[in-house]
C-alpha positions in Angstrom: 259.6 124.1 63.3 260.1 123.4 60.0 256.8 122.6 58.0 256.8 119.0 56.8 257.9 118.8 52.6 258.0 115.0 52.3 254.5 112.8 53.1 254.2 109.3 52.6 250.4 107.2 52.0 251.5 103.3 53.1 247.5 101.9 52.2 247.5 100.0 54.2 251.0 98.7 53.2 253.9 98.1 55.5 257.9 99.9 55.6 260.3 101.6 57.5 259.8 104.8 56.9 261.6 106.1 59.9 264.7 107.5 57.7 261.9 110.1 56.2 262.8 113.2 58.6 266.1 113.0 57.7 266.7 112.8 54.2 263.5 115.3 53.8 266.0 118.0 55.7 269.5 117.0 53.7 266.7 117.4 50.4 265.5 120.4 51.6 268.4 121.9 52.2 270.5 120.4 49.3 267.0 122.0 47.0 265.8 124.6 48.6 262.5 122.7 48.1 259.7 124.4 50.0 256.6 122.8 48.6 255.7 119.3 50.0 255.8 116.3 47.9 254.4 112.5 48.8 254.9 109.4 48.6 252.7 106.6 47.8 253.3 102.9 48.8 250.9 101.0 46.2 250.8 97.4 44.2 252.1 95.8 42.0 249.0 95.4 39.5 248.2 99.7 40.4 251.5 100.9 39.1 251.7 98.2 36.1 248.4 100.3 35.2 250.0 104.0 35.6 253.0 102.9 33.7 251.1 101.9 30.7 249.0 105.0 30.5 251.9 107.1 31.3 255.0 105.5 29.8 253.4 102.9 27.1 254.7 100.1 29.0 252.9 97.6 30.2 255.1 95.9 33.2 255.4 96.7 36.6 258.2 98.8 37.5 259.9 99.4 40.7 259.2 103.6 40.5 257.5 106.6 39.0 257.1 109.7 39.7 254.9 112.7 38.9 255.1 116.4 38.9 251.8 118.1 39.3 251.3 121.9 39.2 250.8 123.5 42.0 251.3 126.5 44.9 252.3 123.8 47.1 253.4 120.4 46.0 255.9 119.5 44.1 254.6 116.0 42.9 253.9 112.6 43.6 256.7 109.8 44.3 254.9 106.5 43.4 256.7 102.9 45.3 255.8 99.7 44.0 256.2 97.7 47.8 256.4 94.4 45.9 259.4 95.7 43.4 261.2 97.1 45.9 261.7 93.4 48.3 262.0 92.3 44.3 265.0 94.8 43.9 266.6 94.2 47.1 266.9 90.8 47.0 268.3 90.2 43.3 271.0 93.1 44.6 271.0 91.2 48.2 270.0 94.7 50.2 267.5 95.1 52.4 263.9 97.1 52.1 264.8 100.2 53.7 267.9 100.1 51.5 265.6 99.8 47.7 263.2 102.5 49.7 266.0 105.4 50.8 267.2 104.3 46.6 263.9 104.5 45.5 262.6 107.6 47.0 266.2 110.0 46.1 265.1 108.7 42.9 262.1 109.9 42.7 262.7 113.1 44.4 265.5 113.8 41.5 263.2 113.9 38.7 260.8 115.8 40.3 263.6 118.1 40.1 264.7 117.6 36.5 266.9 115.1 36.4 266.0 112.2 33.7 268.4 109.2 33.3 266.5 108.3 30.2 267.9 111.7 28.1 271.1 109.3 27.3 274.0 108.7 29.6 275.2 112.1 30.7 272.5 112.2 32.0 272.0 108.8 33.7 275.9 109.6 35.0 274.6 113.1 36.6 270.9 111.3 38.2 273.4 108.8 39.9 275.6 110.6 41.0 273.4 113.3 43.2 271.6 109.8 43.8 274.9 108.2 45.5 276.2 111.8 47.1 271.9 111.9 49.0 272.6 108.2 49.8 275.3 108.7 51.8 274.2 111.7 53.4 271.4 109.7 54.1 273.4 107.1 55.8 275.9 108.5 57.6 
């Protein structure tokens, strides 16, 4: 039996992550990840505080990724469910689709992809996101 690499902590929040095991298989196969990734759902207030401390931006955001220096854990992805709902509504998308995108986006950051380095890196990360989401949505 395969060890779970994607672990979710909903912290009382309610969201459909039934697709997570499929994403885990895709990511494990595509990137040969053996370490665990923690995924936490947090409030707007919590993510705003984290964004202020770690990115010096005093606003709520949708997702943050934190690499960990651990033999067993690659990192943690924190997703603001409230902001994800706002994003989904603005894009006329479902919350599940938005959660998939934010989770994949966070995983790619943990793997070293960084759209904030410039256009070339943005394109590279967006292409990987599309590729993984296509596989996930089959």
